[in-house]
C-alpha positions as CSV (number, residue, x, y, z in Angstrom):
1,M,-35.6,-4.6,-10.7
2,L,-32.4,-5.1,-9.0
3,D,-31.3,-8.8,-8.8
4,Y,-31.4,-10.8,-5.6
5,P,-27.7,-10.6,-4.5
6,T,-27.0,-7.1,-5.4
7,L,-30.2,-6.2,-3.2
8,K,-28.7,-8.6,-0.3
9,L,-25.3,-6.1,-0.5
10,I,-27.0,-3.2,-0.9
11,W,-29.0,-3.7,2.1
12,W,-25.9,-4.9,4.1
13,L,-24.6,-1.4,3.3
14,L,-27.7,0.6,4.0
15,V,-28.1,-1.1,7.4
16,G,-24.7,0.1,8.1
17,V,-25.5,3.5,6.8
18,L,-28.4,3.8,9.4
19,L,-26.2,2.5,12.2
20,V,-23.5,5.2,11.3
21,G,-26.5,7.7,11.1
22,F,-27.5,6.7,14.6
23,A,-24.1,6.9,15.8
24,I,-23.6,10.3,14.5
25,M,-26.9,11.7,15.2
26,D,-28.3,10.4,18.3
27,G,-24.9,9.6,19.5
28,H,-24.1,13.1,20.0
29,D,-26.9,14.0,22.1
30,M,-26.3,10.9,24.1
31,G,-22.8,11.9,24.5
32,V,-24.3,15.4,25.9
33,G,-25.9,13.4,28.4
34,S,-22.8,11.4,29.3
35,L,-21.2,14.7,29.8
36,L,-23.9,16.6,31.8
37,P,-23.1,16.0,35.4
38,F,-19.4,16.7,34.8
39,V,-19.2,19.8,32.5
40,G,-22.0,21.9,34.3
41,R,-21.1,22.4,38.0
42,N,-24.5,24.4,38.7
43,D,-28.1,24.5,37.8
44,T,-27.6,27.3,35.0
45,E,-24.7,25.5,33.4
46,R,-26.4,22.1,33.2
47,R,-29.5,23.8,31.7
48,V,-27.1,25.2,28.8
49,V,-25.6,21.8,28.2
50,I,-29.1,20.2,28.2
51,N,-30.3,23.0,26.0
52,T,-28.0,22.4,23.3
53,A,-29.6,18.7,22.8
54,G,-33.2,19.3,24.1
55,P,-34.9,20.6,20.8
56,H,-34.0,18.0,18.6
57,W,-32.9,14.8,20.7
58,D,-36.3,13.0,20.1
59,G,-35.7,14.1,16.2
60,N,-32.6,12.0,16.4
61,Q,-34.4,9.1,17.5
62,V,-35.6,8.3,13.9
63,W,-32.2,6.9,13.1
64,F,-32.5,4.4,16.1
65,I,-36.3,3.6,15.2
66,T,-35.6,3.1,11.3
67,G,-32.3,1.2,12.0
68,G,-34.3,-1.1,13.8
69,G,-37.0,-1.3,11.8
70,A,-34.4,-1.9,8.8
71,I,-33.0,-4.7,10.6
72,F,-36.5,-6.5,11.3
73,A,-37.6,-6.0,7.6
74,A,-34.3,-6.7,5.6
75,W,-33.0,-9.4,8.0
76,P,-35.9,-11.1,10.0
77,L,-33.6,-14.0,11.2
78,V,-31.1,-11.7,12.7
79,Y,-33.8,-9.4,14.4
80,A,-35.5,-12.3,16.0
81,T,-32.4,-14.3,16.9
82,A,-30.9,-11.1,18.4
83,F,-33.7,-9.8,20.3
84,S,-34.0,-13.4,21.9
85,G,-30.4,-13.5,22.7
86,F,-29.9,-10.2,23.9
87,Y,-33.1,-9.9,25.5
88,W,-31.9,-8.5,28.9
89,A,-29.5,-6.3,27.3
90,M,-32.1,-4.6,25.1
91,L,-34.5,-4.1,28.0
92,A,-31.5,-2.8,30.0
93,V,-31.1,-0.1,26.8
94,L,-35.0,0.5,26.9
95,W,-34.8,1.2,30.7
96,A,-32.2,3.6,30.3
97,L,-33.9,5.3,27.5
98,F,-36.8,5.8,29.5
99,F,-35.0,8.8,31.3
100,R,-34.4,10.7,28.2
101,P,-38.1,12.2,27.4
102,V,-38.8,12.8,31.1
103,G,-35.6,14.2,32.0
104,F,-35.6,16.5,29.0
105,D,-39.2,17.4,29.3
106,Y,-39.7,17.8,33.2
107,R,-36.4,18.2,34.5
108,S,-36.6,22.1,34.9
109,K,-40.4,22.2,35.7
110,I,-39.7,22.1,39.4
111,Q,-37.2,24.6,41.0
112,H,-36.1,22.0,43.8
113,P,-32.2,21.0,44.0
114,T,-32.9,17.5,44.4
115,W,-35.3,16.9,41.9
116,R,-33.1,18.5,39.1
117,S,-29.9,16.6,40.2
118,T,-32.0,13.4,40.2
119,W,-32.8,13.8,36.6
120,D,-29.3,15.3,35.9
121,W,-28.3,11.8,36.5
122,G,-31.0,10.1,35.0
123,L,-30.1,11.9,31.6
124,F,-26.6,10.6,32.4
125,V,-27.6,7.1,32.9
126,G,-29.8,7.6,29.2
127,G,-26.8,8.8,27.6
128,A,-24.2,6.6,28.9
129,V,-26.0,3.2,29.3
130,P,-27.1,2.4,25.7
131,P,-23.7,3.0,23.9
132,I,-21.9,0.7,26.6
133,I,-24.4,-2.1,26.1
134,F,-24.4,-1.8,22.1
135,G,-20.5,-2.1,22.1
136,V,-20.8,-5.0,24.4
137,A,-23.1,-6.4,21.8
138,F,-20.6,-6.2,19.0
139,G,-18.0,-7.6,21.1
140,N,-20.0,-10.6,21.5
141,L,-20.8,-11.0,17.7
142,L,-17.1,-10.7,17.1
143,Q,-16.5,-13.7,19.3
144,G,-19.8,-15.6,18.1
145,V,-23.1,-16.0,19.9
146,P,-24.3,-18.9,21.4
147,F,-27.7,-20.0,19.4
148,S,-28.9,-22.7,17.2
149,F,-31.7,-23.3,14.7
150,N,-33.9,-26.3,14.4
151,G,-35.3,-27.7,11.4
152,Y,-37.9,-25.3,11.4
153,L,-35.4,-22.3,11.6
154,M,-36.7,-21.5,15.4
155,P,-33.7,-20.2,17.1
156,T,-32.8,-21.6,20.8
157,Y,-30.1,-19.2,22.8
158,T,-28.0,-21.0,25.3
159,G,-26.1,-18.3,26.8
160,S,-26.9,-15.8,29.6
161,F,-26.7,-11.9,30.3
162,W,-23.5,-12.4,32.6
163,A,-21.9,-14.4,29.7
164,L,-22.1,-11.3,27.6
165,L,-20.0,-9.3,30.1
166,N,-16.6,-11.1,28.9
167,P,-13.4,-9.2,28.7
168,F,-13.2,-8.5,25.0
169,A,-17.0,-7.4,25.0
170,L,-16.4,-4.9,27.9
171,L,-13.6,-3.5,26.1
172,A,-15.5,-3.1,22.9
173,G,-18.2,-1.4,25.2
174,V,-15.2,1.0,26.3
175,V,-14.5,1.8,22.8
176,S,-18.2,2.5,21.9
177,S,-18.7,4.8,25.1
178,A,-15.5,6.8,24.3
179,M,-16.7,7.0,20.6
180,I,-20.0,8.4,21.6
181,T,-18.7,10.7,24.4
182,L,-16.3,12.2,21.9
183,Q,-19.1,12.8,19.4
184,G,-21.1,14.4,22.2
185,A,-17.9,16.7,23.2
186,T,-17.3,17.9,19.9
187,Y,-21.2,19.1,19.2
188,L,-21.3,20.5,22.8
189,A,-17.9,22.3,22.3
190,H,-19.4,23.9,19.2
191,R,-22.9,25.0,20.8
192,T,-21.4,26.2,24.4
193,E,-18.7,28.8,25.1
194,G,-16.5,29.9,28.2
195,I,-16.0,27.6,31.2
196,I,-18.4,24.8,29.8
197,Q,-16.9,24.9,26.4
198,T,-13.3,24.7,28.2
199,R,-14.4,21.8,30.5
200,T,-16.2,19.8,27.4
201,V,-12.8,20.0,25.3
202,K,-10.7,18.7,28.0
203,A,-13.4,15.6,28.1
204,G,-13.3,15.5,24.5
205,I,-9.7,15.1,24.2
206,G,-9.6,12.4,27.2
207,A,-12.6,10.5,25.2
208,A,-10.5,10.5,22.1
209,L,-7.4,9.2,23.4
210,V,-9.4,6.3,25.5
211,M,-10.9,5.4,22.2
212,V,-7.8,5.4,19.9
213,I,-6.0,3.1,22.7
214,G,-9.0,1.0,23.3
215,F,-9.8,0.5,19.5
216,I,-6.2,-0.4,18.6
217,A,-6.1,-3.0,21.6
218,A,-9.2,-4.4,20.5
219,G,-7.6,-4.8,16.9
220,V,-4.7,-6.6,18.4
221,W,-6.8,-8.6,20.7
222,L,-9.0,-9.5,17.5
223,Q,-6.3,-11.2,15.5
224,G,-6.1,-14.1,18.2
225,I,-9.6,-14.5,18.3
226,E,-11.0,-17.5,15.9
227,G,-13.0,-16.1,13.1
228,Y,-15.4,-17.7,11.0
229,R,-15.4,-18.6,7.3
230,I,-17.7,-20.2,4.9
231,A,-16.0,-23.5,3.5
232,S,-18.9,-24.5,1.3
233,V,-20.2,-22.8,-2.0
234,V,-21.7,-19.5,-1.7
235,L,-24.9,-19.2,-3.7
236,P,-25.5,-15.5,-3.4
237,D,-29.0,-15.8,-5.3
238,A,-30.4,-18.7,-3.2
239,L,-33.5,-18.4,-1.0
240,P,-32.4,-18.0,2.9
241,D,-31.6,-21.1,4.5
242,P,-28.7,-20.5,7.0
243,L,-28.5,-24.4,7.6
244,A,-27.6,-24.9,4.0
245,K,-23.7,-24.0,4.5
246,T,-20.7,-25.2,6.2
247,V,-18.9,-22.9,8.4
248,V,-15.4,-23.3,10.1
249,R,-13.4,-21.2,12.7
250,E,-10.1,-20.5,12.5
251,P,-7.7,-18.1,14.0
252,G,-7.4,-14.6,11.7
253,A,-10.4,-15.3,9.7
254,W,-11.6,-11.8,10.9
255,M,-8.6,-10.6,9.1
256,A,-9.0,-12.3,5.6
257,N,-11.2,-9.8,3.9
258,Y,-8.0,-7.3,4.6
259,A,-5.9,-9.6,3.0
260,A,-8.3,-9.8,-0.1
261,M,-8.7,-6.0,-0.3
262,P,-6.0,-4.1,1.7
263,A,-7.8,-0.8,0.6
264,L,-10.1,-1.8,3.6
265,W,-7.4,-1.2,6.1
266,L,-8.5,2.6,5.2
267,L,-11.6,2.0,7.7
268,P,-9.5,1.4,10.9
269,A,-7.0,4.1,9.9
270,L,-9.9,6.5,9.7
271,G,-11.3,5.5,13.1
272,V,-7.9,6.4,14.7
273,A,-7.0,9.3,12.5
274,G,-10.5,11.0,13.1
275,A,-10.6,10.6,16.6
276,L,-6.9,12.0,16.8
277,L,-8.0,14.7,14.5
278,A,-11.0,15.7,16.5
279,A,-8.9,16.1,19.5
280,V,-6.5,18.4,17.7
281,L,-9.1,20.4,16.5
282,L,-10.8,20.5,19.9
283,R,-7.8,21.9,21.3
284,A,-7.8,24.6,18.6
285,R,-11.4,25.4,19.2
286,A,-12.2,24.4,15.5
287,T,-15.2,23.0,16.7
288,L,-17.3,22.3,13.7
289,S,-14.3,20.7,12.1
290,A,-13.7,18.4,15.1
291,F,-17.4,17.4,14.8
292,V,-16.9,16.2,11.1
293,A,-13.8,14.5,12.2
294,S,-15.3,12.9,14.9
295,S,-18.1,11.7,12.8
296,L,-15.5,10.2,10.4
297,A,-14.2,8.2,13.4
298,V,-17.6,6.8,13.8
299,V,-17.6,5.7,10.4
300,G,-14.0,4.2,10.5
301,V,-15.0,2.2,14.0
302,I,-18.4,0.8,12.7
303,G,-17.2,0.2,9.1
304,T,-14.0,-2.0,10.6
305,A,-16.5,-4.0,12.6
306,G,-18.7,-4.6,9.6
307,V,-16.1,-5.5,6.9
308,S,-14.1,-7.7,9.3
309,M,-17.3,-9.9,9.8
310,F,-18.4,-9.8,6.1
311,P,-20.3,-11.8,5.1
312,F,-21.4,-12.9,8.6
313,V,-23.9,-11.2,10.5
314,M,-24.5,-12.7,13.7
315,P,-22.2,-15.9,13.7
316,S,-23.0,-18.8,16.1
317,S,-20.5,-20.3,18.6
318,T,-22.6,-23.4,19.4
319,H,-23.9,-24.6,16.0
320,L,-21.5,-23.4,13.3
321,A,-24.1,-23.8,10.4
322,S,-26.4,-21.5,12.1
323,S,-24.6,-18.6,11.7
324,L,-26.5,-15.6,10.1
325,T,-24.9,-13.9,6.9
326,V,-25.8,-11.6,4.3
327,W,-26.8,-14.3,2.1
328,D,-29.2,-16.2,4.1
329,S,-30.6,-14.0,6.9
330,V,-32.6,-11.9,4.5
331,S,-36.0,-11.3,3.3
332,S,-37.6,-11.9,-0.1
333,H,-36.4,-10.3,-3.4
334,L,-39.7,-8.4,-3.6
335,T,-39.3,-7.2,0.0
336,L,-35.8,-5.8,-0.4
337,S,-37.1,-4.2,-3.6
338,I,-39.7,-2.4,-2.2
339,M,-37.8,-1.3,0.9
340,F,-35.0,-0.4,-1.5
341,W,-37.1,2.2,-3.3
342,A,-38.8,3.4,-0.2
343,T,-35.3,4.3,1.1
344,L,-34.1,6.3,-2.0
345,I,-37.5,8.2,-1.3
346,F,-37.6,9.0,2.1
347,M,-33.9,8.8,2.9
348,P,-33.2,12.3,1.4
349,L,-36.2,13.7,2.8
350,I,-34.9,12.9,6.4
351,V,-31.6,14.4,5.6
352,T,-33.1,17.6,4.3
353,Y,-35.2,18.1,7.2
354,T,-32.7,17.1,9.7
355,G,-29.9,19.9,8.0
356,W,-33.0,22.5,8.1
357,A,-33.5,22.0,11.7
358,Y,-30.0,22.1,12.6
359,R,-29.7,25.2,10.4
360,V,-32.5,27.1,12.4
361,M,-31.2,26.0,15.8
362,R,-27.6,26.9,15.2
363,G,-25.8,29.2,17.3
364,K,-24.3,29.3,20.9
365,V,-26.4,28.1,24.0
366,T,-25.5,30.9,26.9
367,E,-26.1,31.3,30.4
368,A,-27.5,34.8,29.4
369,Y,-30.1,33.0,27.1
370,I,-31.3,30.5,29.9
371,R,-31.9,33.2,32.4
372,E,-33.9,35.4,29.8
373,N,-36.0,32.1,28.9
374,D,-36.0,30.7,32.5
375,H,-39.7,29.4,31.6
376,A,-39.4,28.3,28.2
377,A,-35.9,26.7,28.1
378,Y,-35.3,23.3,29.1
């Protein structure tokens, strides 16, 4: 059996992998939804766009559900505190996601322009709103969240929904939105042709530029934000107790890991280079390679946020000692062990099934296909 400190680190990595998987897989169909009203100019064109993601969007939700479940089981204190503090933000995500199943399944059931246009914008909301909110949440994590624990480890959140919408967090939301839009654009360009592909390529190049500029600006801004540092002795094998440590805030603390391990700079470099390469490949119509490059950019951006904060997961701005870290917010040794072996069994099955499903559904979605399958297509 793996020792407790090793499992804590493994689950920090695995949660990161699940977040990356969600951003790549569920992110590209959200990106397709974000682009839907703009790259499809008539009903047939919009049905082409919808049918690139329609057959598999619900399968991609596995990454979202698994990520949430993993946080609940591996980091219960993080799950409880985050869903308490970000309650209205999480409800906004849930309400936006409501539009997706109904939109995909019922949008084309009625041949009425108002009905279809309404659900087109519903799919847009379902694809565009969650990435923005997730980005805003990460922006707030980097600044610290106003919560504290009492002696019974019951969290108290003292912030408000509107306080989450601060300038740095909104910039993080822009980066997240542009990243997911680029991911959707590379996929949509790969599955379409003609004028839809041309419009998608232009949108993807624009999203890549916005993402790179916003990402660099956020990185420069972050250097002036007070980060967090554990000032007491760290006992990786100790039982979870977030209050048993001393935490200080100081400028540049979020850059300390890069100074200690310069190889970590490869992650932000990957975020920038991946997005720029995706734009170049989109322009050259090398769409599959562009999708791979965009996915690498996702790894770079999410990885940058993770290693910048490590070992913190959810820092507290009102009571520094309440900050949750990799070492003191986790489940028991037994729970982490069981989850680890279950992941080793089921993760390859999920990846294999996903690869098979995409292989079966490969190829272009065309207007001719929509006309020939008018009653069967989305």
